[in-house]
C-alpha positions as CSV (number, residue, x, y, z in Angstrom):
1,M,0.0,0.0,0.0
2,D,2.8,2.4,-0.7
3,N,0.7,4.3,-3.2
4,V,-2.0,6.5,-1.9
5,D,-5.4,5.5,-3.1
6,N,-7.2,7.9,-5.4
7,V,-10.0,9.5,-3.5
8,D,-12.5,10.0,-6.3
9,G,-11.1,7.8,-9.0
10,T,-9.9,10.6,-11.2
11,E,-6.5,12.2,-11.7
12,G,-6.1,15.6,-10.1
13,T,-5.5,18.6,-12.3
14,D,-2.3,19.3,-10.4
15,G,-0.9,15.9,-11.4
16,T,-1.6,14.3,-8.0
17,D,-4.1,11.7,-7.1
18,G,-7.1,14.0,-6.7
19,T,-6.7,14.7,-3.0
20,G,-6.3,18.5,-3.6
21,L,-3.0,18.5,-1.6
22,G,-0.8,19.4,-4.6
23,G,1.4,22.4,-3.7
24,R,0.3,22.5,0.0
25,T,2.8,22.4,2.8
26,V,2.6,19.7,5.4
27,V,4.6,19.2,8.6
28,V,4.8,15.7,10.1
29,T,6.3,15.7,13.6
30,G,8.4,12.6,14.3
31,G,8.3,11.8,10.6
32,T,11.7,10.1,10.4
33,R,10.8,6.4,10.8
34,G,8.0,4.0,11.3
35,V,4.5,5.4,11.2
36,G,5.8,9.0,10.8
37,A,7.8,8.1,7.8
38,G,4.8,6.3,6.3
39,I,2.7,9.4,6.8
40,A,5.3,11.6,5.3
41,R,5.7,9.3,2.3
42,A,1.9,9.3,1.7
43,F,1.8,13.1,1.6
44,V,4.8,13.3,-0.7
45,E,3.0,10.9,-3.1
46,A,-0.1,13.1,-2.8
47,G,1.9,16.0,-4.2
48,A,2.4,18.0,-1.0
49,K,5.6,19.8,0.1
50,V,6.5,17.8,3.2
51,L,8.7,18.8,6.1
52,V,9.5,16.2,8.9
53,C,10.9,17.3,12.2
54,A,12.5,15.3,15.1
55,R,15.4,15.6,17.4
56,R,17.6,13.3,15.2
57,P,17.9,13.0,11.4
58,P,16.5,9.9,9.8
59,E,18.7,6.9,9.1
60,V,16.8,6.5,5.8
61,P,15.5,9.8,4.6
62,V,12.0,9.9,3.1
63,A,12.4,10.7,-0.6
64,G,10.9,14.1,-1.4
65,A,10.6,15.2,2.2
66,E,12.8,17.8,3.9
67,F,14.1,17.2,7.4
68,V,14.4,19.9,10.0
69,P,15.9,19.2,13.5
70,V,13.4,20.2,16.2
71,D,12.9,19.0,19.8
72,L,9.2,19.0,20.1
73,R,9.5,19.3,23.9
74,D,11.4,22.6,23.6
75,A,8.5,25.2,23.2
76,P,10.7,28.1,22.1
77,A,12.4,26.0,19.4
78,V,9.0,24.8,18.2
79,H,7.7,28.3,17.8
80,T,10.9,29.4,16.1
81,F,10.5,26.5,13.6
82,F,6.9,27.3,12.7
83,D,7.4,31.1,12.7
84,A,10.1,30.6,10.0
85,L,7.7,28.8,7.6
86,P,6.3,30.9,4.7
87,R,3.1,28.9,4.9
88,L,1.5,25.8,6.4
89,D,-1.6,23.9,5.4
90,V,-1.5,20.7,7.4
91,L,0.1,19.7,10.7
92,V,0.3,16.0,11.6
93,N,1.1,15.5,15.2
94,N,2.7,12.1,15.1
95,A,5.8,12.4,17.4
96,G,5.4,10.2,20.5
97,G,5.9,6.8,22.0
98,A,6.9,5.3,25.3
99,P,9.0,2.4,26.6
100,Y,7.3,-0.5,28.3
101,R,7.2,0.5,32.0
102,T,4.7,-0.6,34.7
103,L,3.5,2.2,36.9
104,A,5.3,1.0,40.0
105,E,8.7,0.8,38.2
106,A,9.2,4.5,38.1
107,G,8.3,7.7,39.8
108,A,5.7,10.1,38.6
109,E,8.2,12.4,37.0
110,R,9.3,9.6,34.6
111,H,5.7,9.0,33.6
112,A,5.1,12.7,33.3
113,R,7.8,12.9,30.5
114,V,5.7,10.4,28.5
115,I,2.7,12.6,28.9
116,E,4.8,15.6,27.9
117,L,5.9,14.0,24.7
118,N,2.5,12.5,23.7
119,L,0.1,15.2,24.9
120,V,1.9,18.5,25.7
121,A,4.1,18.5,22.6
122,P,1.2,18.1,20.2
123,L,-0.5,21.0,22.0
124,T,2.7,23.1,21.7
125,A,3.0,22.4,18.0
126,S,-0.6,23.1,17.3
127,L,-0.5,26.5,19.1
128,A,2.7,27.4,17.3
129,A,1.1,26.5,13.9
130,Y,-2.2,28.1,14.7
131,A,-1.7,31.4,12.8
132,H,-0.4,29.7,9.7
133,L,-3.3,27.2,9.6
134,R,-5.9,29.8,10.3
135,R,-4.7,31.8,7.3
136,A,-4.6,28.7,5.1
137,G,-7.9,27.3,6.3
138,G,-5.8,24.3,7.2
139,S,-6.1,21.0,9.0
140,I,-4.5,19.2,12.0
141,V,-4.3,15.4,12.2
142,M,-3.6,14.0,15.6
143,I,-2.1,10.5,15.7
144,G,-3.8,8.8,18.6
145,S,-3.8,5.2,19.7
146,V,-6.1,2.4,20.7
147,S,-4.1,2.6,24.0
148,G,-6.2,5.7,24.7
149,T,-9.5,3.8,24.6
150,R,-8.7,0.7,26.6
151,P,-6.6,-0.3,29.6
152,S,-2.9,-0.1,28.7
153,P,-0.8,-2.1,31.3
154,G,2.8,-1.4,30.9
155,S,2.1,1.9,29.1
156,A,-0.5,3.5,31.3
157,A,0.9,7.1,31.0
158,Y,1.1,6.7,27.2
159,G,-2.6,5.5,27.1
160,A,-3.6,8.4,29.4
161,A,-1.8,10.9,27.1
162,K,-3.4,9.5,24.0
163,A,-6.9,9.6,25.6
164,G,-6.2,13.3,26.5
165,L,-5.0,13.9,22.9
166,E,-8.2,12.7,21.4
167,N,-10.2,14.9,23.8
168,L,-7.9,17.8,23.1
169,A,-8.6,17.4,19.3
170,R,-12.3,17.5,19.8
171,S,-12.1,20.7,21.9
172,M,-9.7,22.2,19.4
173,A,-12.0,21.4,16.5
174,V,-14.8,23.4,18.2
175,E,-12.7,26.3,19.4
176,W,-10.8,26.8,16.0
177,A,-13.8,26.2,13.7
178,P,-14.5,27.1,11.0
179,D,-11.0,28.1,10.1
180,I,-9.1,24.9,11.1
181,R,-10.3,21.3,11.0
182,V,-8.9,19.0,13.7
183,N,-9.3,15.2,13.6
184,T,-7.7,12.1,15.2
185,L,-6.5,8.8,13.8
186,V,-6.9,6.2,16.4
187,V,-4.2,3.8,15.4
188,G,-3.9,0.1,16.3
189,M,-0.8,-2.1,16.1
190,V,1.6,-1.2,13.3
191,R,4.4,-3.2,11.8
192,T,7.5,-1.1,11.7
193,E,11.3,-1.5,12.0
194,L,10.9,-1.6,15.8
195,S,8.1,-4.2,15.9
196,H,10.4,-6.8,17.5
197,L,10.7,-4.6,20.6
198,H,6.9,-4.9,21.1
199,Y,5.9,-8.2,19.7
200,G,9.1,-10.3,19.4
201,G,10.4,-11.8,16.2
202,E,8.5,-13.1,13.2
203,Q,6.6,-15.7,15.3
204,G,5.5,-13.1,17.7
205,V,4.4,-10.7,15.0
206,A,2.5,-13.6,13.3
207,A,0.8,-14.6,16.6
208,V,-0.2,-11.0,17.3
209,S,-1.5,-10.5,13.8
210,R,-3.9,-13.4,14.3
211,T,-5.6,-11.4,17.0
212,V,-6.6,-8.7,14.5
213,P,-9.8,-9.3,12.6
214,L,-8.1,-8.4,9.3
215,G,-5.3,-10.8,10.0
216,R,-2.3,-8.5,9.9
217,L,-0.7,-5.6,11.6
218,A,-1.1,-2.2,9.9
219,D,1.6,-1.0,7.5
220,P,2.7,2.6,8.0
221,S,1.3,3.4,4.6
222,D,-2.2,2.4,5.9
223,V,-1.9,5.1,8.5
224,G,-0.4,7.5,5.9
225,G,-3.4,7.0,3.5
226,A,-5.9,7.7,6.3
227,A,-4.0,10.9,7.3
228,V,-4.0,12.1,3.7
229,F,-7.7,11.5,3.5
230,L,-8.4,13.5,6.7
231,A,-6.3,16.4,5.5
232,S,-7.7,16.3,1.9
233,D,-10.7,18.1,0.4
234,A,-12.5,14.8,0.5
235,A,-12.8,15.3,4.2
236,A,-13.8,19.0,4.0
237,Y,-16.8,18.5,6.3
238,I,-15.1,16.2,8.8
239,S,-13.8,17.8,12.0
240,G,-13.7,16.7,15.6
241,A,-13.8,13.1,14.4
242,S,-11.9,10.0,15.5
243,L,-11.1,7.6,12.6
244,L,-10.3,4.0,13.8
245,V,-7.3,2.5,11.9
246,H,-7.0,-0.8,13.7
247,G,-7.9,-3.6,11.3
248,G,-11.2,-4.2,13.1
249,G,-10.0,-3.9,16.6
250,E,-9.5,-6.9,19.0
251,R,-11.5,-10.0,19.3
252,P,-13.3,-9.9,22.7
253,A,-11.5,-12.3,25.1
254,F,-14.8,-13.7,26.5
255,L,-15.6,-15.2,23.1
256,D,-12.6,-17.6,23.5
257,A,-13.3,-18.2,27.1
258,A,-17.1,-18.9,26.7
259,T,-18.4,-22.5,26.4
260,V,-20.6,-23.1,23.3
261,N,-22.5,-25.8,21.4
262,G,-25.4,-26.2,23.8
263,A,-23.5,-25.5,27.1
264,E,-25.4,-23.8,29.8
265,P,-24.9,-20.0,30.2
266,T,-22.9,-18.9,33.2
267,Y,-25.4,-16.3,34.2
268,Q,-29.0,-16.5,35.3
269,E,-31.8,-14.8,33.3
270,D,-34.6,-13.0,35.2
């Protein structure tokens, strides 16, 4: 799915795929690898001018995208970066992540850093980009997670931050309407170059994939295609929405625990 699907089945007049993003400027935070690189690649393929920002340069640059070093947790540096842009049409708040860490393994300050990166940094970037986006009638796409909608043992601070990010996006969509649209992609498990750290080797990835109704983990390009859609003219009337990109979610555990084929139910009916 490296190529972005055509939204309306016709070739755009600007030589792109019909998304209306040709010539527009897009910033993807944390767009140097994994999901972020997939998002940046999708916008490049849609004809946009793409800038990716992160603390460190990419090991494998995204063809057609420009890298700018920015620490998203440094508010003055973030404002300096956005102030220097001649224009901005789309901001994708993708930078984030967290190590596996149970709550009792660290003090509150360690967990607070996770919240800072995954919630405060997107707010900082959005505020810094506000003037540009308002002039352009632009769009913000938050990269959320299913961890924000279910219990997240081992990444509780991350899940709490992603829950907050989704709520922030809804409030932002109301406050900044009608000038700026704001939406969230609620992303499930994605296969990236770091998947082995989360799921193990190929056997682990295969086993986890079997828990997804569509039978596989997402590819970064799946997330990229959804981000392009939400930023495009095809989504011109969509704001304050959360789009699930999780392959159908997770099979409820009780279905595998329940007895079937004529067995008595474990509850009593009134």
